[in-house]
N, CA, C and O of each residue as an XYZ file, in Angstrom:
404
protein
N     124.354     82.789    -88.473
C     123.555     82.757    -89.682
C     122.135     83.179    -89.317
O     121.615     82.786    -88.273
N     121.524     83.961    -90.157
C     120.139     84.364    -89.926
C     119.216     83.544    -90.822
O     119.500     83.319    -91.999
N     118.108     83.107    -90.238
C     117.171     82.217    -90.912
C     115.768     82.801    -90.808
O     115.367     83.299    -89.756
N     115.026     82.735    -91.912
C     113.614     83.086    -91.904
C     112.841     81.835    -92.283
O     113.122     81.201    -93.299
N     111.861     81.487    -91.452
C     111.009     80.333    -91.709
C     109.624     80.843    -92.060
O     109.014     81.588    -91.292
N     109.129     80.440    -93.219
C     107.800     80.838    -93.670
C     106.931     79.591    -93.682
O     107.250     78.602    -94.342
N     105.829     79.651    -92.943
C     104.946     78.492    -92.826
C     105.209     77.779    -91.520
O     105.855     78.321    -90.623
N     104.715     76.578    -91.416
C     104.883     75.819    -90.190
C     103.645     75.927    -89.316
O     102.667     76.584    -89.672
N     103.706     75.278    -88.182
C     102.587     75.271    -87.245
C     102.804     76.329    -86.171
O     103.910     76.490    -85.655
N     101.739     77.045    -85.844
C     101.849     78.109    -84.837
C     102.304     77.585    -83.483
O     103.053     78.255    -82.772
N     101.854     76.393    -83.129
C     102.222     75.844    -81.815
C     103.689     75.408    -81.768
O     104.208     75.109    -80.692
N     104.356     75.371    -82.911
C     105.749     74.925    -82.972
C     106.748     76.082    -83.094
O     107.950     75.840    -83.200
N     106.282     77.307    -83.080
C     107.167     78.454    -83.292
C     108.321     78.457    -82.294
O     109.474     78.627    -82.690
N     108.036     78.273    -81.021
C     109.078     78.279    -79.999
C     110.078     77.158    -80.253
O     111.278     77.361    -80.070
N     109.616     75.975    -80.671
C     110.526     74.859    -80.952
C     111.413     75.159    -82.162
O     112.598     74.826    -82.160
N     110.840     75.791    -83.202
C     111.639     76.176    -84.379
C     112.756     77.138    -83.960
O     113.909     76.974    -84.359
N     112.404     78.135    -83.156
C     113.393     79.129    -82.726
C     114.457     78.489    -81.841
O     115.644     78.777    -81.994
N     114.044     77.628    -80.922
C     115.011     76.962    -80.040
C     115.971     76.078    -80.830
O     117.168     76.056    -80.546
N     115.454     75.348    -81.818
C     116.317     74.500    -82.637
C     117.313     75.349    -83.417
O     118.489     74.997    -83.509
N     116.854     76.451    -83.973
C     117.772     77.346    -84.687
C     118.823     77.912    -83.743
O     119.988     78.043    -84.119
N     118.426     78.246    -82.529
C     119.390     78.739    -81.540
C     120.444     77.690    -81.215
O     121.603     78.030    -80.981
N     120.052     76.414    -81.199
C     121.018     75.334    -80.962
C     122.077     75.272    -82.057
O     123.192     74.808    -81.822
N     121.726     75.738    -83.248
C     122.668     75.771    -84.373
C     123.340     77.144    -84.493
O     123.981     77.435    -85.504
N     123.196     77.984    -83.468
C     123.743     79.346    -83.463
C     123.208     80.192    -84.616
O     123.948     80.938    -85.258
N     121.914     80.059    -84.860
C     121.243     80.840    -85.900
C     120.198     81.739    -85.254
O     119.549     81.363    -84.279
N     120.050     82.920    -85.809
C     118.956     83.806    -85.407
C     117.784     83.505    -86.328
O     117.955     83.447    -87.546
N     116.600     83.313    -85.766
C     115.459     82.902    -86.567
C     114.270     83.832    -86.403
O     113.993     84.341    -85.317
N     113.577     84.036    -87.516
C     112.277     84.691    -87.520
C     111.318     83.689    -88.136
O     111.639     83.050    -89.138
N     110.144     83.551    -87.540
C     109.159     82.581    -88.016
C     107.867     83.310    -88.345
O     107.341     84.065    -87.527
N     107.359     83.077    -89.557
C     106.098     83.653    -90.002
C     105.168     82.509    -90.390
O     105.304     81.928    -91.467
N     104.217     82.189    -89.505
C     103.289     81.096    -89.770
C     102.065     81.551    -90.546
O     101.491     80.788    -91.324
N     101.672     82.793    -90.332
C     100.486     83.327    -90.988
C     100.841     84.574    -91.766
O     101.798     85.281    -91.449
N     100.050     84.825    -92.791
C     100.210     86.048    -93.576
C      99.736     87.223    -92.741
O      98.587     87.261    -92.302
N     100.611     88.165    -92.525
C     100.272     89.351    -91.739
C     100.732     90.588    -92.482
O     101.625     90.532    -93.328
N     100.113     91.690    -92.157
C     100.572     92.956    -92.724
C     101.989     93.219    -92.247
O     102.323     92.975    -91.088
N     102.793     93.703    -93.127
C     104.147     94.026    -92.740
C     105.148     92.894    -92.923
O     106.319     93.051    -92.579
N     104.710     91.759    -93.457
C     105.658     90.668    -93.729
C     106.778     91.184    -94.606
O     107.943     90.823    -94.439
N     106.402     92.030    -95.538
C     107.362     92.609    -96.457
C     108.475     93.348    -95.716
O     109.642     93.253    -96.094
N     108.119     94.079    -94.666
C     109.097     94.884    -93.937
C     109.834     94.122    -92.846
O     110.843     94.605    -92.331
N     109.349     92.938    -92.486
C     109.922     92.214    -91.356
C     110.860     91.087    -91.745
O     111.550     90.543    -90.882
N     110.907     90.720    -93.017
C     111.760     89.612    -93.455
C     113.229     89.948    -93.246
O     114.003     89.093    -92.815
N     113.613     91.153    -93.540
C     115.003     91.554    -93.353
C     115.909     91.000    -94.437
O     115.500     90.872    -95.592
N     117.132     90.672    -94.068
C     118.087     90.137    -95.048
C     118.685     88.837    -94.512
O     119.817     88.826    -94.026
N     117.930     87.749    -94.599
C     118.419     86.474    -94.076
C     119.440     85.844    -95.008
O     119.533     86.195    -96.184
N     120.198     84.914    -94.464
C     121.120     84.136    -95.281
C     120.438     82.879    -95.812
O     120.841     82.331    -96.838
N     119.403     82.426    -95.107
C     118.666     81.225    -95.484
C     117.184     81.447    -95.253
O     116.776     81.902    -94.184
N     116.373     81.125    -96.263
C     114.918     81.178    -96.112
C     114.382     79.768    -96.288
O     114.660     79.103    -97.285
N     113.609     79.323    -95.306
C     113.019     77.987    -95.338
C     111.525     78.145    -95.540
O     110.858     78.852    -94.785
N     110.999     77.481    -96.567
C     109.572     77.537    -96.869
C     108.960     76.183    -96.576
O     109.283     75.195    -97.235
N     108.076     76.133    -95.590
C     107.322     74.913    -95.304
C     106.063     74.965    -96.160
O     105.051     75.536    -95.754
N     106.132     74.371    -97.335
C     105.098     74.561    -98.344
C     103.766     73.891    -98.023
O     102.741     74.287    -98.578
N     103.747     72.901    -97.158
C     102.496     72.218    -96.841
C     101.600     73.073    -95.948
O     100.379     72.923    -95.985
N     102.174     73.956    -95.157
C     101.402     74.695    -94.164
C     101.364     76.192    -94.431
O     101.159     76.979    -93.507
N     101.557     76.594    -95.671
C     101.483     78.016    -96.002
C     100.771     78.197    -97.337
O     100.690     77.271    -98.143
N     100.266     79.382    -97.554
C      99.535     79.656    -98.790
C     100.510     80.020    -99.910
O     101.649     80.421    -99.669
N     100.026     79.867   -101.132
C     100.836     80.250   -102.293
C     101.138     81.748   -102.251
O     102.229     82.183   -102.618
N     100.167     82.518   -101.805
C     100.337     83.971   -101.724
C     101.471     84.338   -100.773
O     102.273     85.224   -101.067
N     101.533     83.661    -99.642
C     102.580     83.953    -98.661
C     103.956     83.561    -99.196
O     104.930     84.285    -98.989
N     104.042     82.434    -99.873
C     105.305     82.003   -100.484
C     105.742     83.017   -101.522
O     106.914     83.385   -101.597
N     104.788     83.465   -102.321
C     105.083     84.437   -103.377
C     105.624     85.742   -102.784
O     106.606     86.288   -103.287
N     104.993     86.242   -101.724
C     105.462     87.469   -101.071
C     106.851     87.280   -100.473
O     107.709     88.153   -100.606
N     107.075     86.155    -99.822
C     108.374     85.901    -99.197
C     109.478     85.815   -100.249
O     110.560     86.371   -100.063
N     109.209     85.127   -101.341
C     110.215     84.999   -102.401
C     110.489     86.335   -103.090
O     111.618     86.606   -103.499
N     109.459     87.167   -103.218
C     109.673     88.472   -103.845
C     110.560     89.368   -102.978
O     111.253     90.245   -103.494
N     110.538     89.148   -101.671
C     111.365     89.940   -100.766
C     112.852     89.619   -100.895
O     113.692     90.489   -100.665
N     113.182     88.397   -101.256
C     114.592     88.018   -101.338
C     115.083     87.911   -102.780
O     116.233     87.548   -103.023
N     114.225     88.222   -103.714
C     114.593     88.141   -105.134
C     115.742     89.106   -105.442
O     115.706     90.275   -105.058
N     116.740     88.604   -106.128
C     117.881     89.426   -106.506
C     118.951     89.550   -105.435
O     119.979     90.190   -105.656
N     118.719     88.944   -104.279
C     119.711     88.968   -103.204
C     120.350     87.603   -103.073
O     119.837     86.607   -103.585
N     121.465     87.570   -102.387
C     122.187     86.311   -102.199
C     121.617     85.570   -100.990
O     122.232     85.534    -99.925
N     120.427     84.976   -101.171
C     119.746     84.259   -100.102
C     119.476     82.839   -100.587
O     118.931     82.634   -101.672
N     119.863     81.868    -99.774
C     119.566     80.477   -100.106
C     118.117     80.209    -99.725
O     117.680     80.571    -98.632
N     117.372     79.574   -100.627
C     115.975     79.250   -100.367
C     115.834     77.734   -100.369
O     116.241     77.057   -101.314
N     115.257     77.222    -99.309
C     115.044     75.775    -99.164
C     113.548     75.550    -98.998
O     112.919     76.123    -98.109
N     112.989     74.714    -99.857
C     111.567     74.376    -99.764
C     111.440     72.979    -99.178
O     112.196     72.071    -99.523
N     110.474     72.826    -98.292
C     110.250     71.537    -97.658
C     108.745     71.346    -97.490
O     108.043     72.254    -97.045
N     108.263     70.174    -97.844
C     106.830     69.913    -97.742
C     106.416     69.658    -96.303
O     105.288     69.968    -95.920
N     107.298     69.104    -95.514
C     107.006     68.810    -94.120
C     107.413     69.986    -93.245
O     108.382     70.682    -93.548
N     106.679     70.210    -92.164
C     107.032     71.295    -91.254
C     107.422     70.754    -89.879
O     107.184     71.400    -88.859
N     108.016     69.576    -89.864
C     108.401     68.944    -88.602
C     109.766     69.444    -88.133
O     110.521     70.044    -88.898
N     110.060     69.187    -86.877
C     111.367     69.562    -86.335
C     112.491     68.767    -86.991
O     113.584     69.291    -87.203
N     112.223     67.508    -87.311
C     113.273     66.703    -87.950
C     113.572     67.220    -89.359
O     114.718     67.164    -89.805
N     112.557     67.721    -90.060
C     112.789     68.309    -91.377
C     113.629     69.578    -91.247
O     114.556     69.800    -92.025
N     113.298     70.403    -90.263
C     114.077     71.616    -90.022
C     115.503     71.272    -89.620
O     116.448     71.921    -90.069
N     115.667     70.267    -88.787
C     117.002     69.834    -88.350
C     117.839     69.395    -89.550
O     119.016     69.746    -89.639
N     117.253     68.637    -90.467
C     118.021     68.170    -91.628
C     118.402     69.332    -92.545
O     119.487     69.333    -93.128
N     117.517     70.315    -92.674
C     117.844     71.496    -93.481
C     118.984     72.277    -92.839
O     119.922     72.689    -93.521
N     118.902     72.478    -91.537
C     119.963     73.205    -90.835
C     121.282     72.438    -90.873
O     122.344     73.037    -91.045
N     121.220     71.118    -90.715
C     122.444     70.307    -90.820
C     123.112     70.531    -92.168
O     124.325     70.726    -92.251
N     122.320     70.500    -93.202
C     122.843     70.658    -94.561
C     123.477     72.041    -94.754
O     124.601     72.144    -95.244
N     122.765     73.089    -94.375
C     123.230     74.447    -94.654
C     124.271     74.947    -93.661
O     125.168     75.699    -94.042
N     124.172     74.554    -92.423
C     125.162     74.999    -91.431
C     126.501     74.325    -91.694
O     127.547     74.968    -91.604
N     126.479     73.039    -92.019
C     127.714     72.338    -92.344
C     128.345     72.936    -93.589
O     129.562     73.112    -93.651
N     127.521     73.249    -94.580
C     128.004     73.858    -95.816
C     128.626     75.224    -95.535
O     129.686     75.541    -96.074
N     127.977     76.036    -94.697
C     128.505     77.365    -94.369
C     129.802     77.259    -93.573
O     130.715     78.063    -93.762
N     129.885     76.288    -92.698
C     131.095     76.079    -91.901
C     132.258     75.694    -92.794
O     133.371     76.192    -92.624
N     132.002     74.806    -93.748
C     133.066     74.375    -94.661
C     133.526     75.536    -95.537
O     134.722     75.667    -95.798
N     132.608     76.377    -95.994
C     132.967     77.510    -96.829
C     133.794     78.538    -96.062
O     134.720     79.131    -96.615
N     133.459     78.752    -94.785
C     134.187     79.755    -94.008
C     135.590     79.284    -93.639
O     136.469     80.108    -93.388
N     135.810     77.997    -93.604
C     137.136     77.457    -93.265
C     138.101     77.528    -94.435
O     139.314     77.575    -94.234
N     137.579     77.537    -95.651
C     138.480     77.543    -96.815
C     138.900     78.924    -97.235
O     139.655     79.075    -98.196
């Protein structure tokens, strides 16, 4: 599963990626608004928005990139590893159950 994380703390980027790797997910993390965000999002299966640590403008750009596509969007106010773990638990288990049926 491919995951895009928008927001979060810059010092936690490596931990976010490592946690996603533990769930067999490929992750891209965008903590700051940068030129080219539009071209770098790609086509993820899950987009996680850490709303406490990102600007409204960045959320708006990220959502416009996945609009009209089959992408699950999860918003979370906290940008902690435990919050990310609970989101991944929810979506990875759901994806596993869907693929088995």
